[in-house]
C-alpha positions in Angstrom: 124.3 142.9 113.0 125.3 142.1 109.1 128.0 140.0 110.6 125.5 138.4 113.2 123.1 137.0 110.2 126.4 135.6 108.5 127.1 134.0 111.6 123.7 132.8 111.9 124.4 131.4 108.3 127.5 129.7 108.8 126.2 127.7 111.7 123.3 126.7 110.1 125.5 124.9 107.1 127.7 123.6 109.6 124.3 122.4 111.4 123.1 120.6 109.0 126.9 119.2 107.7 126.8 117.6 111.6 123.9 116.2 110.4 124.9 115.1 107.2 127.9 112.5 109.0 125.4 111.8 111.7 123.4 110.0 108.4 126.4 108.3 107.5 127.3 106.6 110.5 124.1 105.8 112.0 122.5 105.2 108.9 118.2 104.7 108.3 116.4 105.9 105.7 117.2 108.9 102.7 113.1 109.6 102.1 110.5 109.6 104.2 109.1 111.4 107.0 111.8 110.4 109.4 115.1 110.3 108.6 118.9 112.6 109.1 118.7 114.2 105.6 115.6 116.5 106.8 118.2 117.8 109.4 120.4 118.1 106.5 118.3 118.8 103.7 117.0 122.1 106.3 120.2 123.4 107.5 122.3 124.0 104.5 120.0 124.8 103.0 118.7 127.2 105.1 121.8 128.6 105.9 122.8 129.1 102.1 119.4 131.2 102.0 120.8 133.5 105.8 124.0 134.1 104.1 122.8 134.4 100.4 119.9 137.4 101.5 122.3 138.9 103.7 125.0 139.3 101.4 122.2 139.9 98.1 120.0 142.5 100.8 122.9 145.1 100.1 122.2 145.5 95.5 118.2 146.5 96.8 117.2 150.2 98.5 115.5 148.5 102.0 114.0 149.8 105.2 114.1 148.3 108.2 116.5 145.6 106.8 118.5 144.6 109.4 114.7 144.1 110.3 113.6 141.6 107.9 116.9 140.1 107.6 116.9 139.2 111.2 113.2 138.2 110.8 114.4 135.9 108.0 117.5 134.4 110.0 115.6 133.8 113.1 112.8 132.3 111.4 114.9 130.0 109.8 116.8 128.6 113.2 113.9 127.6 114.7 112.4 125.6 112.0 115.9 124.5 111.6 115.9 124.0 115.5 112.7 122.1 115.3 113.3 119.7 112.6 116.2 118.5 114.4 114.6 118.1 117.8 111.8 115.9 115.8 114.6 113.7 113.8 116.0 112.7 117.1 113.1 112.1 118.6 112.1 109.5 115.9 109.1 111.4 115.3 107.9 113.4 111.8 108.3 117.1 111.9 105.2 119.2 109.3 102.0 117.4 109.7 102.3 115.9 112.9 99.7 116.1 114.9 99.5 112.7 117.1 100.9 114.7 120.2 100.4 118.3 121.0 103.9 118.8 121.6 104.4 117.5 117.8 100.9 120.0 116.9 102.5 122.6 118.5 105.8 121.7 116.7 103.8 121.1 112.6 102.1 124.3 114.0 105.2 126.5 114.8 106.2 125.1 111.6 103.9 126.3 109.3 103.6 130.0 110.4 107.7 130.1 110.5 107.1 129.1 107.2 104.5 132.1 106.6 107.1 134.9 107.7 109.7 133.7 105.4 107.4 133.7 102.7 106.6 137.1 104.0 110.0 138.8 104.3 110.8 137.4 100.3 107.2 138.8 99.4 108.7 142.1 100.6 112.4 142.3 99.6 111.0 141.1 96.4 108.8 144.1 95.9 111.5 145.8 96.7 114.1 144.8 94.4 111.4 146.2 91.4 111.1 149.4 93.1 112.6 152.3 91.0 116.1 153.0 91.8 117.2 157.0 90.7 120.6 155.9 91.1 120.7 153.3 89.0 121.1 154.5 85.1 120.5 152.9 81.8 124.3 151.5 81.2 126.8 151.8 83.2 129.5 152.9 81.4 133.1 151.3 83.0 134.1 148.8 84.7 135.1 151.6 87.3 131.3 152.1 88.7 130.2 150.8 92.4 128.2 148.0 91.5 125.0 148.4 93.1 125.4 150.8 89.9 125.2 148.0 88.0 122.3 147.3 85.3 123.8 143.8 85.2 123.8 143.1 89.6 120.2 144.7 89.3 118.8 142.5 86.7 120.8 140.0 88.1 118.9 140.4 91.6 115.8 141.3 90.8 115.1 137.9 88.8 117.1 136.4 91.7 114.9 137.4 94.1 111.8 136.9 91.7 113.0 133.1 91.8 113.6 133.1 95.0 109.4 133.4 95.7 108.3 131.7 93.1 110.4 128.9 95.9 108.6 130.3 98.8 105.6 130.1 97.0 106.3 126.5 96.0 106.9 125.9 99.5 103.4 127.3 100.9 101.8 124.9 98.6 103.3 122.4 99.7 102.4 123.2 103.4 98.9 124.1 102.3 98.0 120.8 100.4 99.6 118.5 103.3 97.6 121.0 106.1 94.7 120.0 104.5 94.8 116.4 103.8 95.7 115.9 107.4 92.7 117.8 107.7 91.0 115.0 106.2 92.2 112.3 108.1 94.8 110.6 105.5 98.5 112.2 107.3 100.5 109.7 105.6 98.9 110.8 101.9 100.3 114.2 103.3 104.0 113.3 102.8 103.2 111.8 99.4 100.9 114.7 98.3 103.9 117.8 99.6 107.1 116.0 98.7 106.0 115.7 95.1 106.9 119.4 94.9 110.6 119.4 96.4 111.9 119.4 93.4 110.2 122.3 91.7 111.0 123.9 95.5 114.6 123.3 95.7 116.2 124.7 92.2 114.5 127.1 92.4 115.6 128.3 96.3 119.3 129.1 95.4 118.9 131.6 92.2 118.8 134.8 94.6 122.7 133.3 95.4 123.3 132.5 91.5 122.1 135.0 88.8 124.0 137.2 91.7 126.6 136.1 92.2 127.0 135.2 88.0 126.6 139.3 87.2 130.0 139.8 90.4 132.2 137.0 88.0 131.0 138.5 85.2 132.0 142.2 86.9 135.0 141.5 87.7 136.6 139.9 84.7 134.1 141.3 82.1 135.0 145.3 81.3 132.0 146.5 79.2 128.8 146.5 80.6 126.8 145.3 77.2 128.2 142.1 77.2 127.7 141.8 81.1 123.9 142.7 80.6 123.9 140.3 77.7 125.2 136.8 79.7 123.1 137.5 82.8 120.3 138.2 80.4 120.8 134.4 79.3 122.3 133.2 82.3 118.5 134.8 83.7 116.3 133.1 80.2 118.2 129.2 80.5 118.2 128.9 84.7 114.0 129.8 83.6 113.3 127.5 81.6 115.4 124.5 83.3 112.9 125.0 86.8 110.4 125.4 84.2 110.9 121.9 82.8 112.0 120.2 86.5 108.6 122.2 88.2 106.0 121.0 85.1 107.9 117.4 86.1 107.5 118.0 89.3 103.9 119.1 89.3 102.9 116.2 86.8 104.5 113.1 90.0 107.2 112.6 86.8 110.9 112.1 89.2 113.6 109.8 87.4 115.0 109.8 91.2 112.8 110.4 94.6 111.6 113.6 95.4 114.4 113.9 98.0 116.6 112.6 96.5 116.1 114.8 93.2 115.0 118.0 95.7 119.0 117.7 97.2 120.4 117.4 93.4 118.5 120.8 92.0 119.6 122.4 95.5 123.1 120.9 94.7 124.0 121.5 91.7 122.3 125.4 92.1 124.3 126.6 95.2 127.1 124.7 93.8 127.8 126.8 90.5 127.2 129.9 93.0 129.7 129.1 94.8 131.8 128.3 92.5 131.6 130.9 90.6 132.0 133.2 94.0 135.6 131.2 94.5 136.7 132.4 90.7 136.0 135.8 91.4 137.4 135.8 94.3 140.5 134.0 92.7 140.4 136.0 89.3 142.1 140.0 90.5 145.6 138.7 90.1 144.9 136.8 86.7 142.4 137.3 84.0 141.0 140.8 85.8 144.7 142.2 86.1 144.9 141.9 82.3 141.6 142.7 81.7 142.3 145.6 83.2 145.9 146.9 81.9 144.4 145.6 78.8 144.1 148.5 76.0 140.8 147.1 73.8 140.5 148.1 71.2 142.3 151.4 71.3 145.0 151.2 70.6 148.2 152.6 72.7 150.9 155.2 71.2 154.5 156.5 71.7 155.5 157.5 75.2 156.4 160.8 74.1 154.8 162.0 71.3 156.7 163.3 68.1 157.6 167.0 68.5 154.9 169.1 67.8 151.8 167.1 68.9 150.4 166.8 71.5 147.8 163.9 72.8 144.3 163.6 73.0 141.5 161.5 73.9 140.9 158.9 71.8 137.7 157.2 71.3 136.1 155.3 74.4 132.8 154.7 76.0 130.6 157.0 77.3 131.5 157.9 80.7 134.8 156.7 81.4 137.5 158.8 83.1 139.5 160.7 81.2 142.5 159.6 83.5 142.1 156.2 82.4 141.9 156.7 78.5 144.8 155.9 76.0 145.2 159.0 73.9 146.7 159.2 70.6 148.5 161.9 68.7 147.3 164.8 66.6 149.5 168.6 65.5 149.7 170.2 69.0 149.1 174.1 66.5 146.6 172.7 64.4 143.8 173.5 67.8 145.9 176.3 70.3 148.8 177.3 70.4 151.9 176.2 68.5 153.1 174.4 72.2 150.0 172.6 72.3 149.7 174.0 75.9 146.0 174.9 75.2 144.9 171.1 73.9 146.5 169.6 77.3 144.2 172.6 79.3 141.6 171.6 77.6 141.8 167.5 77.5 142.2 168.9 81.7 139.0 170.6 81.8 136.2 169.2 79.8 134.4 172.0 80.1 136.3 174.0 78.3 136.1 176.2 75.2 136.9 176.0 71.7 136.1 172.7 69.5 137.6 170.0 71.4 136.0 171.1 74.9 137.0 167.7 75.9 135.6 165.7 73.1 137.7 162.6 71.4 139.3 162.7 68.6 136.8 161.9 65.6 140.5 159.8 64.2 140.2 156.0 64.0 143.0 153.5 65.1 146.6 154.7 64.1 145.9 157.3 61.9 147.9 159.7 62.3 147.1 163.8 61.7 150.1 165.7 60.8 151.1 168.7 58.3 152.3 168.8 55.1 153.6 171.5 52.8 151.7 173.2 50.9 151.0 171.5 46.8 151.6 168.2 48.1 148.1 167.4 48.2 144.3 167.9 45.9 144.0 171.5 48.3 145.6 174.5 46.5 148.1 177.1 48.1 144.5 180.3 48.6 142.1 177.3 49.1 142.5 175.8 52.0 141.4 177.5 55.5 145.1 178.5 56.5 147.9 179.9 54.6 147.6 177.1 52.0 148.4 174.5 53.9 147.1 171.1 53.6 145.9 168.5 55.6 147.0 164.7 54.7 146.4 161.3 56.4 148.5 159.1 56.6 145.9 156.1 57.2 146.6 152.3 56.9 143.4 150.8 55.5 140.4 153.2 56.5 139.8 156.0 56.3 139.0 158.5 58.8 135.6 158.5 61.0 134.7 162.2 60.9 136.3 165.3 58.8 139.4 166.8 59.9 139.1 170.2 61.3 140.9 172.9 59.8 143.5 175.1 61.3 142.9 177.9 63.0 139.6 177.2 64.4 140.1 177.3 68.1 
């Protein structure tokens, strides 16, 4: 069914773009209740919304996912179809009670709007429902995207802004209906239309924020960094949306509400599409480099010197051991003289012994080696072994923790 929802979303966008072409060829007013602008903007906007919810829904634990997406898709098709029909008839689509047919269409559009709001409420609540499969911090970029806290936060914020957009849409419908009932149909378009910028700028945050989180998951290996960037993006988006919404509520606009709504929706959806496109093109360039870069861990020689074995370096918690760059430590200091015990303990994370699969507490570019007795401060007979001392060849740094004595395995 997912392909069907994607197809419906694409067809709605195509329908909107076709009517943009009709507007260019046929002309006519841009503002007002009767304009080719309406089938264009509603077609593209509802098409993007269907595509967005279909994609983002995979990151939410939903019961009856196909039912919810189906209701949203069908309601979107009905809305766009009726608005398009009224545009071709040359009559207003919303708040038009002139004839029985127009009244039926206007009431159907209002009912469809509230159906969309109901779906948005249910999906938003589901997005905020606690998911036990999502950890507090995702430790590695190899973890599934659905288990990423940054994506979960982006989805929650996106649904929150989408619900706010639906709320503004509901207010627009309610205020317009009240004006129509009191006999001021023309004033209904003015009152409802003033909130278009607030409705438009919040409409596509459900695509923008998850798209940003998805892009970061393909370019930024650190989950902590991804969380910081997503939080910054959310607060920036909320701040800008609050300013635009406040201006709309007070009726302050530089351009007409219809033009402002197109500019707002176009900017947000354009950024989202740009993030998705960039993330699709990056795997062979920046993403590949990020995956291959050792980061703060220094690489070591392909084969260790004689008497040394490779052990795990200090890494972020949860990083798979097979992906960890290893550094050098004496094999005969922990385990047998050939270093087999060290390698076995690395392969078996729960193996007994002082290593036990734990990272070595030595900073980058530090090499621990065995030296002859009497060369350093530990006299013969006072050390834990046979009089041998441990020397740490360092550049400028010191060891993070104590070096375990020989023979503790």
